[in-house]
Steps between C-alpha positions, in 0.01 A plus 500: 500500500194630680205262441228752558606815320301531184226237479235381737474139616159534663182394320269763634687798365186697420464549879837651536359837412325499840828463673787750551813418292681403821226239582532362143873459538453312836228281350722406204785426733276271707400320184861456400602363850211245474627393160854434630384323815548778750153459638562640833651823348193533284266470795699745692447765231125442526518532877718806507546722186164418348305489820363856471376427145307189566158668485562635152622195312439127443776345706530118507709317764498181689372147439142368505417591853705818542400632160132430572518692827658801343235517233224428726598789723532727194151403383347578835659839481378560151140397595505727807610802287242412227759463229390393149565125498416477129818679405757277321757516781237411767356219287860364490526524878158315532600224252824448666343493844240247382764285330711492820190431716426179314830347612540672839140494620310272264290802420338408163195726509723811467685350206176410319369849558814666358514267203150595401559876556814472275300322231258791486781754515734354220253287312489729188848661527715402204851377584651798318345742762624308809703717743774365715267491800242314304755249378597437862135467591464229232789309657339509838161419345629187332670375812201585724275319253727191510502493881128557531412226251761263663383548852126562451406344164418858382327474159522807278609387143460852360764623749758303296453718197649811659675692357257506214635313192408320180728191514313172408580129525448239231136467600433867462478570872689776678828380661494550876735771600583565133498877572813473714722444192335788311548730803860398549577570131330836524699602798819397323407693184433813718844473666349394839737200529512498881121446494525250221757303686298493818205370307688236318529258799119508546450434129745213501332334801167505311656305206516122486870398539518345159409836335729722699800474268355728235418767753844486672679524163283798400564683824874434492509659149318797641766529768782482258354768295524747782857612454472800732335304785770446762312232686446265205757250629300479819178439308664238269631318807149490654335388177755224452444391860128472431573301178728260707221454752265413216741238377510352844120474497520328167769261640756620242784505729780567250323799349439635856871472583582700187257779577618524853852558380386769248302659777798514727730647219248777428474580862874507546519755221240712674696483840821592333343806335388630843783371720283261708749289681284263704266337250383246761286760677298587185147364459592374158784289613295366787233392252762354264671301775165356617383401152832342427437247783266315282783410257713333768473125415622331819218513759751515787684788342169672429398475859822626633510792247129593580557492875820706474317756271208522738737583789666774295164648392379508855811687608450777238117503506490359147174524307534130401532387854153340528535305173850380592393374847201333342710323240752389763217360719360305209837346416561408865161329527563315171830372642334391826241294303770325306757440770294499820792693659373696791743794442312584167171499683638734769650715237160514315317618817773754576468647152128511519534684837720763337258520211197556722696785678580650169139478374342617821741780614700611193306466177171488691354309203231316677401296196853367470495429873191275454633329189834417659323370811273285288814340352628453856171344603523258202847392617384460860239237410778248562528573867247529777695754698542724195128475413402637844744795460369572152141499613577738781664728249188513286286584797741765602484649156130538518527671832789736381354594161120525552477753219655268241220415257656352180274193442743285296777554749262431789391188319856376493519545878167335563585213275836456666325516840261237384794271405677552828181451706428173301861397577433550864160331459304796622238423241219736594735802507650380169153483348435861604831612359430317178158666478667845536759409241229392249328835549824684441588288197193613322700818427788314328578618137524296191859377462538545133319830499731641766826415333385516133727206420526361156400146403855374487606620845377331820239702666653483850459722803854617472662760718730691269829619611546761213460812708844621390643837599348769296728813509197725496266322720453629846244215568582210710195306406536154356285466194469124506231236531484313826453120547149392591268195470189413318250221533581227260168515328521869428859461384429206265184656368680823408782308335265297299304803386824663392633201312166445323491856405858475361386214276638197684331211316576241766279681748220612267262244646530661847342819377218609727581255772346607831660504833282220620590285202875577552470396861327169405765426249791571733354388836401135412262343736555135607196373308579692188856403418487488117770453231354756266489760789865424579591549130331838496671598823828401343439746218456784753842397644674634197468844661772725629710401810329717763149412385593138483661504839187655658280260316682183595550615866124568529416169356728291721347672802150411366619128465618506858157607622336233286756236600579421138849394581608369166399811320653716766841321473491558125427863542778552761741323263412752234555782742841381601598464144356847425688649801832445325392733216343766713684841497615627829232768515227227482658274748545782761148625471310172445255411789681160547844359464707203388548391860116487560450314179763237594345467848157465332642215285628314809166549690289397192697177462433426871136601451473233239583241775250637754236260385738210468532230772727260306849648446657179355459581125770661298276794418479599865876475532541719187260756651706507825828533307355792298372666811840470663671646193272797480515556875870528488483742204243699696720514807763671289240762412289532815639403838150471626354203323620171626324178436803278513408354845155416363656336187734286719204376711310397182810316383520313827132412474573366145787292618288344784219428257740330255644293788153385607422413134821307455446310831148414404626345169790316658278362776230382268749334257687308776221452735716614786494816703780754448676625814707825475555817691175649607452879508311702764169395370589126464558518124761259375785665313800356320843632578541703188177683557598568857827666379319707242225607748753618752676717238169645389394553859818701592473710183130565556546605863786743401269661240212518752737686738591747232143562409408535869754765553354701218153462645614591850651827382194578292257447779723703745483795273125448431432520871683830550168682536381505851214295635223374269663613165817324577326174582256515212770571252716214629214256517403562142857469396544171683174358367582568142878473470531163652724525795251248634559284183868534555484360852257231390743393240798519732333274762386260229858474380623441853240221553604347165809370666531119447465310822354631824541875562817565702513731801669763273223468251227541769677805639540659161129439422413659836714802420327541162154484686619773727619703201157451347309609810741783603370708211152528651475800740825510688673763287234769531419416865861571585487845350185586691601356825837681546489847339802602719718245333423632149773760509755238607391281217543771246844577648587124458388512141705818431811329652433193297485706185830676583658162554384374165636812341834442681475831669578350838631186651275192575564549876303817488189296449517403878545849636121566521364561847444192704123479474351169609187559284691590186576138405133411563389790279744408220380143509141602480560762228678253279270203590793289623370146541468347845807296603545217753727740701206730541320236698772490758494878524124512562517218750781696685285811494175357620622198717268260327591199280353546160417271205438657166237324291454565130251359255583545140294407189708382199285495190524214252770574240334337196152420394344222702752543791332559832623782721661409833483649844831506684537543871835654636603541862804681628629526847816510712576183690653579842796318654548522866818671617642538842476846661326652206148634473285281281428814306851517380466279198763238436278267304462446131221605273275240348274534195251233396282450196196281457302432185142513626223264386249766551429684174379857421191338368431348840533849653266659242243224553487552880477874454223467260311268733543681829660836469350662199218281359289647222176379664412557865189588715584771736874591472793380285699346782210307660650164407811582698284499806444129459705216642538348154694803379776438759499125432530562122768764570724245682418218255540695171780745605670340802788413277600864475632495861559118553881521451517762778458219764848380398670835429382709800473447872199585711533841650724659230354795336416450138491773241264395217553641158237366254496509128234539228146420627636378835492866613123459565541196721508482883807279483551527873180309551611194307556196726844341537514134582790378724589158631637470857640205686324480829540212745639280229217579270477726195220758524385738221376842600363781288469868577473824310834651408436810712428288808847341443692811387452883518430600140578823312427564135708707254472570128873478478762402751691808397221702663622368832796733458283806478262384770781417746704801404205727573445325835869526576489868422262547794680259740743753646234770574149406381269796470176508695262228393196727479264215434195580283198277519268580214150386404425582138144370540244780551220466742192344362156357595649179365652327804704254284825689545436632848745249650790651310415847618475387863833308464687813387370698803604213732845480344544874533439469871761229526757724316396804704414703189188645334343290235462642150141434415222668305575871466859459628573214257466689169744445222677830560531414874660165414746654249590764759604248764633214279852625470528578871374174653709181517203284571196531270207269555208531255178310534304598202358391157736426214425461129715289269483560127688236314472687170715775649688410830606860543133577579520261795358733770412528873191700596450794728182687607404819325327794664123474469343777296206689636278303268414196713340324204853408360560125498741410781697288251599824330645638820838330461843613384799291422877485460624288221821310452591763239468777771695298757810525276507871585457448881836482686473301817759523781770233504402197711122549454270208541158502325197281557226494239206307644279518186381277224777392265747752639790273425394390153755573217502486123791275394661576172764333294823485698315474832442883487228579757275793528237600751451675835775288676773578250400867494530535874835324495611746238389776722739396780301251709717229659211258545141453402218268625222458250253249363480264205124505464172667605468453871214509740508798730475299815800282390702809437414617862607168632833513311594850616420421856708180499790681303514791743474278802832345398638837387422666836622195690837520335516875577434420868798265535785657697838534319751261642832631600807417293643166570205401717374241258702210361382467150378147411478426127202263563302793627536710188164593355323382818580768757654830401625540860773260411652754259796694649422848590763642268312339214153545617524860634719793445489739790128586577356309201257214506437262214161339420508179287198551270541151359445366850196723534361366181564135609334569826188645330488210257514244783225666687267536193570151368318327785590135527709541187185435305343837442390580141756686301271795438500597867870509586738429204454818299730717717860536383808690601735654246834649568712529820370307796669727751332821626714745700361696788647742749499412866272791568235372252527155644446617857214716389317195365522305822 
């Protein structure tokens, strides 16, 4: 039977008169093809047979984006030809274009304009006079209004009474959208059933679910009465599918199953009538198969079925593809939260990726794209890596869709961005994003008003899935509400008003409550906790689930800010109970999750113990047990939060306190002392406590390792941005997320070992310290220092990914090019902690014996416990071997640890007295220029280096890696006392550390990798040195700084180059030469701003204007640390900054440092000499003279021939000429030992080893102590 022989299936048949009969037949054929699922054939007709008629008819094709572009192009043509845009068919085009634009472009202004034009046009037209075009306009009008109100908070209540009608509710008010029913009935009575059927879905979706039954029954009766209508089985199938979907919403599963079956039977009859053999391609069966998924009881079966259906829909370009992918992703995420199985997490992200492609490239529904990504962002809050990716997506969205302007949708993005930034602890950016979100949220609509829900049905922001296949609809719009959020006060206020208006007596006394009063009632202040207020709050908590969830969530966050822990625990308990009853739609769109609430329970129990110093009572034990329980539950939900290590440490503390308490009781009752096994701190412990502590210790360290792995990956991804952004993002993440706290806990657990710390424990503690400090600047410096290795690194990552995906064999991993710097680069990029084996590698490279020295501050773990300073040393002990170079290491590594008696309070006291006193006469550092400052330095802080007398030998190079406030100290100037046996008598000597050992500073030993790798890069063929001697101090009548200017000119003569001074030393001149010179020496002013270390700056002169009256202090320019991150220095570059406080750094949690020095290292410098305090200009001149005296003397030394020198281990560190040529030089390369130059300058300036610290001790070297120079450069300097 021919399906298109005698009746039309289109809904705009009044326009057919404008088309030839041939075009009408083609159009009807295209409509039929769409109905039976042959979408490509339908589109082909529009592209071929109907192409020549497109300017004379309303032709609709494509999805949101494609359809919008078609209509937009048509409207442009109509405007150019001055067509009448007020005609019915052109109004339909405009309404459709505006409706599509809301979803595809976020264009709400056009929708609002067309809504208001339509109100004027149809406001007084009775339903009996509506044409088919006007009926279609009403459908578009209703949907456009819903989208505009949903995405912009559009308020136009009168718009809801179109078509004009006289239907009233029980209160005598007009029923919103009441005219839709009257119009549908009128169309049916006039025989315009295609038009009535198209309108029916819009009418149904404007009716509360509990009231839809009567409408559905009425319409089915109307369908049955049309005996001659050959499509009535199709319509019945569609109506029953909508009814089944309504039952699903009402959670009436059995009724839904029954209606699904009836729908399928009716559709089968239709297919049999028209010989449709492949029902699976039809839109109706796609919708039915999707809706039926909700009736599958087993969650595993439902996930498998949904994923299988999504794959089928993708293959046939099904119109339910997006919904199917979204549902499958939700199920996969739910399974991951329950099982913690990684394959479900991988599946979730894979489905989300497919969904994003569908939204962006196929449907081009940008609103859906945003909503789905907000759901993804909510899921990524459990992982640091995923957060960074989600944040980058949002920023990319703003760049790709600058025209998108839907406020409510943008509010979702900004609110999501705020949460992600808070998660990364980028608080200022989060504040700005939150401010933008708040601005956008002002446009949010009233929830109940939008959905017109009845009093018995929960007013939830549901996304309906009832857009079943309408046989006469050529629309592909989805007429549903979208999920979005409201502030809890607005939500609860609206609900209270609605309930009071409905006559709820329990809430009558809340009538007229203001937003301020509501806030005071919910957000209890610590001083106003009141039983009566809590009773009134409990009455509010009888509200609906969504409102209640928002309310309780807001309140527990308030209690966290106020540190009302008991009230917060109660509120979190209510939320966890409530979570079990929340429908899926609320759980998936709620701004928090079960995992976060469980983690909050664990943290709150621990917070209750923060102010407790005695852990011996049962209440404390119960708290720890509860924290442990909730932490384990949270780990099942979020693989991010891990407080188990912290809990173990608190339990160990409790056991030790109980043991002390028991010993005290036993000792006092017997009068005898109790002797048992002591722990590392001399505490007496019984055997049973020792056993329990060891178990807790092992468990806690394992958990700390797990947490640290998560933090490491998060910080790695947070630092993907180049330069400053990467560092700042990672530092904020480190400071907030507690990788520092994890390391503190791990070391505390290691030191909780009963008895004296074993060598294994000390080595493990040292490794944790290296891990802690490796996250400072190494990762980003590596990227900046070796751009040529970046491609190899990316190749390595791609190969690793293939291995993980089993696309190649593991051996392929090692087929990368043999690039010596690649391993260095990878270690830097991934912040691999420094290992003992690295010491041997560096010694072999530089021919100098090295001792690594680390200070580490371990805070007290409980209230009243004093923090401790630990001193670690690490070096390789050599063993003599016959016929082997002493540089071929056959020794063993040794790591030592000392618990220092010097405290951080001692350090702070000395600094306040001598380094940065609040009161002074001339300049802040004036006390440093007194003998007493040096005496106090040794007396108060000498313990910081005292153990080095036993752990190091004179002459060995020591690499000093401070921690916390120690970064501001001249540790190399502290005296070391040693006792020697001379002529049978013991004699004690004392000398500053730098007199005894060459000293180099580093922020992290891992930085030595980058510094040495950069130097090694230049060893084979160093580029020209091109020294630049720069005076940043402009000429002045003030002769105070004339010595520095003269010194630069003298140094320029010694280096046979022109000085950069005055007009040749402008900022632009410096930046022009900075990346071409390998020796930059600046003698200038420097400004340190502790409130923002990125504004740490060095000064340069500025061109003087013609107006000579300008104050010379204004004739300066500067380069800040922030700007240095964008300066790329040549590999192997050495920089001297002889300026006030040039080497000062801001030390953040985790020993993250920031300032000029770190910025230069990030820019590629291998080494830097700078200052710890404000210096006197003449002292700076003295230092640079003595430094370059040694520098040039080393340049002048002739290179020894290979084998001419027999290396003597005792000469290491004393005379570099003892280093074999194959180590010291490579071809025509000379090496300058910068540490020796620093030591020589210090010895010259510290006359009689008694000079005040201010004059000589403020100059420090960071980075590699080797500087490579070509033979040609060395000869030119002689």
